[in-house]
SEKE-444250 format. One record per residue (C-alpha): residue in one letter; x, y negated, z negated. Coordinates in nm, 4 decimals. Layout:
N
SITE|A|X|Y|Z
...
This chain:
373
SITE|M|-0.7346|2.4238|1.5050
SITE|T|-0.4108|2.2211|1.5210
SITE|T|-0.1799|2.1753|1.2252
SITE|G|0.0734|1.8979|1.1899
SITE|L|0.3162|1.7402|0.9488
SITE|Q|0.1886|1.4624|0.7228
SITE|L|0.3917|1.2421|0.4877
SITE|K|0.2395|1.2449|0.1391
SITE|S|0.3104|1.0369|-0.1721
SITE|T|0.2293|1.1572|-0.5235
SITE|V|0.2766|0.9760|-0.8533
SITE|R|0.3010|1.2595|-1.1027
SITE|A|0.1939|1.2719|-1.4658
SITE|D|0.5571|1.3239|-1.5704
SITE|G|0.6410|0.9693|-1.4582
SITE|T|0.8030|1.0552|-1.1269
SITE|L|0.7232|0.9882|-0.7621
SITE|N|0.7238|1.2774|-0.5154
SITE|L|0.7493|1.2169|-0.1398
SITE|S|0.6990|1.5241|0.0738
SITE|L|0.6135|1.6503|0.4208
SITE|E|0.3144|1.8838|0.4270
SITE|N|0.1498|2.0888|0.6983
SITE|V|-0.2155|1.9839|0.7223
SITE|E|-0.4978|2.1031|0.9435
SITE|T|-0.6366|1.8704|1.2074
SITE|P|-1.0155|1.9044|1.2200
SITE|T|-1.2131|1.9614|1.5364
SITE|P|-1.3465|1.6180|1.6367
SITE|E|-1.7148|1.5529|1.5931
SITE|S|-1.9197|1.3935|1.8732
SITE|T|-1.8013|1.0366|1.8062
SITE|E|-1.4426|1.1220|1.7057
SITE|V|-1.1094|1.1635|1.8808
SITE|I|-0.7772|1.3289|1.7955
SITE|V|-0.4744|1.1018|1.8460
SITE|R|-0.1224|1.2364|1.8806
SITE|V|0.0582|0.9658|1.6827
SITE|E|0.3787|0.8482|1.8496
SITE|A|0.4522|0.5198|1.6712
SITE|S|0.3713|0.3730|1.3290
SITE|P|0.5523|0.0793|1.1670
SITE|I|0.6748|0.0626|0.8092
SITE|N|0.5133|-0.2601|0.6899
SITE|P|0.5525|-0.4138|0.3426
SITE|S|0.1892|-0.3161|0.2835
SITE|D|0.2846|0.0497|0.3396
SITE|L|0.5583|0.0506|0.0790
SITE|G|0.3214|0.0072|-0.2159
SITE|M|0.1436|0.3321|-0.1289
SITE|L|0.4639|0.5059|-0.0261
SITE|F|0.6738|0.4208|-0.3310
SITE|G|0.3956|0.4068|-0.5914
SITE|G|0.5752|0.1553|-0.8112
SITE|A|0.8839|0.3773|-0.8431
SITE|D|1.2337|0.2416|-0.8923
SITE|M|1.3840|0.3618|-0.5654
SITE|T|1.7395|0.3079|-0.6891
SITE|T|1.6764|0.6323|-0.8839
SITE|A|1.5738|0.8250|-0.5693
SITE|R|1.7217|1.1709|-0.5213
SITE|I|1.6480|1.4844|-0.3186
SITE|D|1.5200|1.7942|-0.4977
SITE|E|1.5731|2.1605|-0.4038
SITE|S|1.2663|2.1520|-0.1749
SITE|G|1.3944|1.8540|0.0216
SITE|N|1.1414|1.6168|-0.1344
SITE|V|1.2315|1.2676|-0.2538
SITE|I|1.1976|1.2211|-0.6289
SITE|A|1.2195|0.8815|-0.8038
SITE|D|1.1399|0.7534|-1.1505
SITE|V|0.8350|0.5343|-1.2089
SITE|P|0.9001|0.2740|-1.4846
SITE|E|0.6633|0.2964|-1.7795
SITE|A|0.4943|-0.0351|-1.7017
SITE|M|0.4219|0.0805|-1.3456
SITE|Q|0.2946|0.4184|-1.4685
SITE|R|0.0046|0.2370|-1.6325
SITE|A|-0.0663|0.0462|-1.3111
SITE|M|-0.0613|0.3736|-1.1121
SITE|A|-0.2894|0.5645|-1.3534
SITE|A|-0.5767|0.5883|-1.1019
SITE|R|-0.3655|0.7821|-0.8497
SITE|V|-0.1744|1.0180|-1.0802
SITE|D|-0.1313|1.3703|-0.9365
SITE|Q|-0.3110|1.2802|-0.6134
SITE|S|-0.1249|1.3696|-0.2940
SITE|L|-0.1974|1.0643|-0.0774
SITE|P|-0.1266|1.0245|0.2962
SITE|V|0.0687|0.7145|0.3959
SITE|G|0.0783|0.4749|0.6922
SITE|N|-0.1735|0.2001|0.7627
SITE|E|-0.1557|0.1642|1.1394
SITE|G|-0.0039|0.3074|1.4540
SITE|A|-0.0589|0.4128|1.8125
SITE|G|-0.0622|0.7235|2.0230
SITE|V|-0.2417|0.9196|2.2922
SITE|V|-0.5901|1.0684|2.2608
SITE|I|-0.5494|1.4433|2.3195
SITE|E|-0.8974|1.5648|2.2217
SITE|A|-1.2369|1.3970|2.2088
SITE|G|-1.5926|1.4588|2.0987
SITE|D|-1.8747|1.4637|2.3517
SITE|S|-1.9972|1.1043|2.3058
SITE|E|-1.9520|0.8689|2.5988
SITE|L|-1.7093|0.6431|2.4089
SITE|A|-1.4982|0.9305|2.2789
SITE|Q|-1.4742|1.0906|2.6228
SITE|S|-1.3752|0.7583|2.7801
SITE|L|-1.0640|0.7505|2.5605
SITE|L|-0.9353|1.0985|2.6477
SITE|G|-0.5766|1.0724|2.7709
SITE|K|-0.5611|0.7004|2.6914
SITE|T|-0.3125|0.5170|2.4694
SITE|V|-0.4840|0.3608|2.1686
SITE|A|-0.3924|0.1724|1.8528
SITE|I|-0.5467|0.2594|1.5168
SITE|L|-0.5908|0.0983|1.1765
SITE|G|-0.7129|0.3898|0.9719
SITE|G|-0.4549|0.5041|0.7184
SITE|A|-0.2729|0.8408|0.7130
SITE|M|-0.0699|0.7377|1.0173
SITE|Y|0.2599|0.8923|0.9086
SITE|G|0.1347|1.2218|1.0472
SITE|Q|0.1543|1.3988|1.3808
SITE|Y|-0.2205|1.3931|1.4454
SITE|R|-0.5064|1.1704|1.3339
SITE|C|-0.8773|1.2383|1.3640
SITE|I|-1.0695|0.9120|1.3732
SITE|K|-1.3925|0.7531|1.4966
SITE|A|-1.3611|0.6451|1.8597
SITE|K|-1.4997|0.3012|1.7745
SITE|Q|-1.2035|0.2436|1.5416
SITE|C|-0.9579|0.2768|1.8302
SITE|L|-0.8262|-0.0227|2.0191
SITE|L|-0.7772|0.0747|2.3833
SITE|L|-0.4419|-0.0617|2.4936
SITE|H|-0.3964|-0.2108|2.8392
SITE|E|-0.2521|0.0206|3.1029
SITE|G|0.1265|0.0231|3.0872
SITE|T|0.1413|-0.0439|2.7122
SITE|T|0.3434|0.2191|2.5263
SITE|P|0.2586|0.3475|2.1774
SITE|A|0.5703|0.1735|2.0432
SITE|E|0.4511|-0.1576|2.1887
SITE|G|0.1028|-0.1100|2.0427
SITE|A|0.1999|0.0344|1.7053
SITE|S|0.1765|-0.2959|1.5184
SITE|C|-0.1505|-0.4138|1.6735
SITE|F|-0.3413|-0.4666|1.3514
SITE|V|-0.1780|-0.5609|1.0221
SITE|N|0.0611|-0.8347|1.1311
SITE|P|-0.1244|-0.9711|1.4385
SITE|L|-0.4660|-0.9839|1.2725
SITE|T|-0.3179|-1.1314|0.9556
SITE|A|-0.1494|-1.4081|1.1558
SITE|L|-0.4671|-1.4760|1.3546
SITE|G|-0.6671|-1.4611|1.0316
SITE|M|-0.4562|-1.7350|0.8779
SITE|V|-0.5274|-1.9689|1.1684
SITE|E|-0.8977|-1.8806|1.1627
SITE|T|-0.9111|-1.9393|0.7853
SITE|M|-0.7558|-2.2799|0.8423
SITE|R|-1.0306|-2.3666|1.0899
SITE|L|-1.3120|-2.2245|0.8797
SITE|E|-1.2014|-2.4177|0.5705
SITE|G|-1.1515|-2.7469|0.7510
SITE|Y|-0.7718|-2.7758|0.7477
SITE|T|-0.5623|-2.8777|1.0467
SITE|A|-0.2117|-2.7442|0.9745
SITE|L|-0.0394|-2.4594|0.7911
SITE|V|0.2561|-2.3727|0.5709
SITE|H|0.3980|-2.0187|0.5781
SITE|T|0.6697|-1.8516|0.3704
SITE|A|0.9010|-1.5637|0.4670
SITE|A|0.8418|-1.7212|0.8035
SITE|A|1.1093|-1.5424|1.0091
SITE|S|0.9428|-1.2035|0.9575
SITE|N|0.7705|-1.0236|1.2447
SITE|L|0.4423|-1.1666|1.1173
SITE|G|0.5922|-1.5124|1.0814
SITE|Q|0.7197|-1.5139|1.4366
SITE|M|0.3760|-1.4103|1.5614
SITE|L|0.2156|-1.6905|1.3610
SITE|Q|0.4550|-1.9445|1.5104
SITE|K|0.3739|-1.8264|1.8636
SITE|I|-0.0012|-1.8476|1.7921
SITE|C|0.0346|-2.1996|1.6561
SITE|L|0.2366|-2.3106|1.9579
SITE|A|-0.0245|-2.1652|2.1937
SITE|D|-0.3187|-2.3090|1.9991
SITE|G|-0.1700|-2.6515|1.9256
SITE|V|-0.1552|-2.6030|1.5476
SITE|D|0.1183|-2.7665|1.3379
SITE|L|0.3085|-2.5107|1.1292
SITE|V|0.5647|-2.5609|0.8526
SITE|N|0.7903|-2.2561|0.8250
SITE|I|0.9782|-2.1779|0.5025
SITE|V|1.2771|-1.9428|0.5226
SITE|R|1.5637|-1.8624|0.2881
SITE|K|1.8644|-1.8280|0.5204
SITE|P|2.0182|-2.0428|0.7989
SITE|E|2.0072|-1.7530|1.0450
SITE|Q|1.6324|-1.7189|0.9863
SITE|E|1.5907|-2.0852|1.0737
SITE|Q|1.7643|-2.0185|1.4043
SITE|I|1.5302|-1.7270|1.4835
SITE|L|1.2313|-1.9601|1.4584
SITE|K|1.3954|-2.2508|1.6375
SITE|A|1.4697|-2.0168|1.9274
SITE|I|1.0978|-1.9533|1.9823
SITE|G|1.0074|-2.3221|1.9627
SITE|A|0.9388|-2.3920|1.5954
SITE|G|0.9323|-2.7625|1.5171
SITE|Q|0.9322|-2.7535|1.1362
SITE|V|1.1592|-2.5080|0.9521
SITE|C|1.2688|-2.5585|0.5898
SITE|D|1.5432|-2.3455|0.4348
SITE|S|1.4808|-2.2901|0.0623
SITE|S|1.8504|-2.2122|0.0065
SITE|K|1.9508|-2.5699|0.0917
SITE|A|1.9962|-2.8371|-0.1734
SITE|S|1.7760|-3.0625|0.0384
SITE|F|1.4883|-2.8112|0.0510
SITE|M|1.2279|-3.0178|-0.1347
SITE|E|1.3170|-3.3333|0.0568
SITE|D|1.2978|-3.1418|0.3861
SITE|L|0.9665|-2.9826|0.2888
SITE|V|0.8073|-3.3145|0.1948
SITE|A|0.9194|-3.4636|0.5283
SITE|A|0.7663|-3.1693|0.7172
SITE|L|0.4404|-3.2043|0.5248
SITE|V|0.4234|-3.5777|0.5926
SITE|A|0.4795|-3.5055|0.9626
SITE|T|0.2121|-3.2349|0.9851
SITE|G|-0.0338|-3.3274|0.7103
SITE|A|-0.0462|-2.9603|0.6057
SITE|T|-0.2311|-2.8935|0.2800
SITE|L|-0.2943|-2.5198|0.3280
SITE|A|-0.0261|-2.2572|0.2647
SITE|F|0.0041|-1.8793|0.2909
SITE|D|0.2711|-1.7320|0.0649
SITE|A|0.4178|-1.3870|0.1257
SITE|T|0.6523|-1.3978|-0.1737
SITE|G|0.4004|-1.4251|-0.4580
SITE|G|0.6437|-1.4565|-0.7477
SITE|G|0.8849|-1.7211|-0.8687
SITE|K|0.8633|-2.0980|-0.8277
SITE|L|0.7984|-2.1280|-0.4539
SITE|A|0.4184|-2.1634|-0.4751
SITE|S|0.4551|-2.4459|-0.7269
SITE|Q|0.7212|-2.6137|-0.5146
SITE|I|0.4905|-2.6085|-0.2118
SITE|L|0.2000|-2.7614|-0.4027
SITE|T|0.4307|-3.0249|-0.5531
SITE|A|0.5660|-3.1157|-0.2100
SITE|M|0.2116|-3.1407|-0.0750
SITE|E|0.1228|-3.3823|-0.3548
SITE|I|0.4291|-3.5963|-0.2888
SITE|A|0.3543|-3.6016|0.0834
SITE|Q|-0.0084|-3.7057|0.0223
SITE|N|0.0965|-3.9836|-0.2160
SITE|K|0.3367|-4.1237|0.0417
SITE|T|0.0386|-4.2097|0.2609
SITE|A|-0.2094|-4.2948|-0.0174
SITE|S|-0.3731|-4.6372|-0.0048
SITE|E|-0.4169|-4.6650|-0.3819
SITE|F|-0.2976|-4.5081|-0.7073
SITE|S|-0.5024|-4.2399|-0.8859
SITE|R|-0.4237|-4.1229|-1.2379
SITE|Y|-0.5490|-3.7770|-1.1375
SITE|G|-0.3239|-3.7509|-0.8336
SITE|S|-0.4206|-3.7129|-0.4715
SITE|T|-0.7882|-3.6415|-0.4083
SITE|T|-0.6961|-3.4242|-0.1077
SITE|H|-0.7391|-3.0579|-0.1970
SITE|K|-0.4213|-2.8538|-0.1684
SITE|Q|-0.4753|-2.4789|-0.1277
SITE|L|-0.2241|-2.1946|-0.1472
SITE|Y|-0.3104|-1.8322|-0.0760
SITE|I|-0.0833|-1.5506|-0.1930
SITE|Y|-0.1050|-1.2599|0.0490
SITE|G|0.2117|-1.0640|-0.0321
SITE|G|0.4448|-0.9667|-0.3125
SITE|L|0.8012|-0.9823|-0.1815
SITE|D|0.9032|-1.1408|-0.5133
SITE|R|0.7839|-0.9171|-0.7975
SITE|S|0.8603|-1.1698|-1.0715
SITE|P|0.5809|-1.3723|-1.2398
SITE|T|0.4362|-1.6646|-1.0472
SITE|E|0.5609|-1.9835|-1.2172
SITE|L|0.3439|-2.2939|-1.1940
SITE|T|0.4636|-2.6362|-1.3060
SITE|R|0.1562|-2.8526|-1.2725
SITE|G|0.2846|-3.1693|-1.1170
SITE|Y|0.0422|-3.1898|-0.8275
SITE|G|-0.2655|-3.3633|-0.9597
SITE|M|-0.6010|-3.1976|-1.0116
SITE|A|-0.7119|-3.1238|-0.6544
SITE|W|-0.5490|-2.7869|-0.5890
SITE|G|-0.6170|-2.4159|-0.5864
SITE|I|-0.4334|-2.0840|-0.5780
SITE|G|-0.5999|-1.7639|-0.4680
SITE|S|-0.5365|-1.4324|-0.2964
SITE|W|-0.5924|-1.3568|0.0713
SITE|L|-0.6273|-1.0121|0.2242
SITE|L|-0.6979|-0.9108|0.5808
SITE|T|-0.9811|-0.6617|0.5245
SITE|P|-1.2076|-0.8965|0.3239
SITE|F|-1.1420|-1.1690|0.5818
SITE|L|-1.2502|-0.9424|0.8703
SITE|Q|-1.5613|-0.8446|0.6766
SITE|K|-1.6383|-1.2105|0.6184
SITE|I|-1.6241|-1.3101|0.9853
SITE|G|-1.8173|-1.0036|1.1008
SITE|P|-1.7563|-0.7376|1.3683
SITE|E|-1.8198|-0.9600|1.6710
SITE|E|-1.5612|-1.2227|1.5742
SITE|A|-1.3199|-0.9549|1.4542
SITE|Q|-1.3407|-0.7845|1.7942
SITE|K|-1.2462|-1.1113|1.9658
SITE|L|-0.9275|-1.1176|1.7589
SITE|R|-0.8561|-0.7511|1.8410
SITE|D|-0.9063|-0.8210|2.2114
SITE|R|-0.6585|-1.1079|2.1974
SITE|V|-0.4026|-0.8809|2.0355
SITE|A|-0.4443|-0.6172|2.3082
SITE|A|-0.4078|-0.8817|2.5795
SITE|E|-0.0934|-1.0363|2.4270
SITE|V|0.0723|-0.7309|2.2713
SITE|K|0.3850|-0.7704|2.4880
SITE|T|0.4170|-1.1445|2.4299
SITE|T|0.2671|-1.3241|2.1296
SITE|F|0.2311|-1.0061|1.9261
SITE|A|0.5436|-0.8201|2.0325
SITE|S|0.7228|-0.6492|1.7438
SITE|S|1.0878|-0.5513|1.7225
SITE|Y|1.2389|-0.2625|1.5298
SITE|V|1.5969|-0.1783|1.4415
SITE|K|1.5409|0.1965|1.4442
SITE|E|1.2901|0.4651|1.5407
SITE|V|1.2833|0.7497|1.2900
SITE|S|1.1163|1.0877|1.2567
SITE|L|0.9085|1.1876|0.9552
SITE|A|1.2074|1.3746|0.8156
SITE|E|1.4301|1.0701|0.8618
SITE|V|1.1839|0.8542|0.6646
SITE|L|1.2746|1.0660|0.3614
SITE|E|1.6515|1.0252|0.3994
SITE|L|1.7981|0.8223|0.1153
SITE|D|2.0058|0.6104|0.3539
SITE|S|1.6900|0.5163|0.5449
SITE|I|1.4979|0.4338|0.2270
SITE|A|1.7797|0.2026|0.1177
SITE|I|1.7343|0.0004|0.4386
SITE|Y|1.3604|-0.0165|0.5074
SITE|G|1.2834|-0.0369|0.1353
SITE|K|1.4515|-0.3793|0.1166
SITE|Q|1.1776|-0.5361|0.3348
SITE|A|1.4494|-0.7507|0.4902
SITE|T|1.3971|-0.9648|0.8004
SITE|G|1.5309|-0.7880|1.1084
SITE|E|1.5394|-0.4399|0.9511
SITE|K|1.1926|-0.3089|1.0370
SITE|Y|1.1619|0.0660|1.1011
SITE|L|0.9258|0.2435|1.3407
SITE|V|0.8113|0.5952|1.2547
SITE|N|0.7515|0.8418|1.5375
SITE|P|0.5814|1.1398|1.3689
SITE|N|0.6328|1.3529|1.6807
SITE|K|1.0021|1.2790|1.7195
SITE|D|1.2340|1.5828|1.6981
SITE|V|0.9508|1.8338|1.6622
């Protein structure tokens, strides 16, 4: 039986976070399972919640065992109560090579092949998983190229599919220069969908313009609301996906949508535009409270959007079509870029945490659990 290193995160009863590397046994695969030697796994914003467990990482330090210790604020301790003293594996997705397989036809067909996985516990050297959960990558695709095949690509595709399912014709997206945002822009260009991108820095605007974006609004500009209204008039977008979550941005988007709708209204309504304006929060880059100033009539809604419930809603057949598109376009539409490839040990270095923990555009890290071992 093989053993391998696994990155674990524990929120302890004493109010501290413990990040450690542990040797774990890799089970012998059952008939329908495979063992993947993991060679690439991205650090996504969705991974940081599990990894950091609500801790204040400015308090991070290294203990005598080489583990990372950080303090969990009291308010977050209550939120983390369900996972206290549980050593949890981290890493949502990744890619690698199948090195062992059960005796089923599907499992055997993957032996020696490069596959992508969405299965959790990916910051580890080896992963035992059902063969049907593997996405077979096209020949010539490396694990690094296929590492981000699920979370960002399927989320971006899911946004466009949600738009179609709910009867909208255009989209608004925040934090739009992110890896996910760039994928969404490429999808919209390929599929003929109008997209309004919201960024917060001039250099992020240039990133999107370089790949063909037509509508980019910089929230740091004094003219932001005027620019946003103009983009919404041009596209007719009344559906938004917000990665920030907190602050005033959601309210600003809904307000701009209302103004844009009223500019083309044929008659006045005391209740505002009758066109429904919908905003979905799917991330939490801004941890402050969401502030709503209701100046956008009565036809509006705010809700949450998550990838897994969406995939369950559309069913396995439609979900597989999206997965197949990702595999086919992994080097183009769904290509991801990383500033650094790190080993499991390097993930726990304080200098590394200070960079990837910021969730900043252009500073995405790729973990190679089998690097330097």
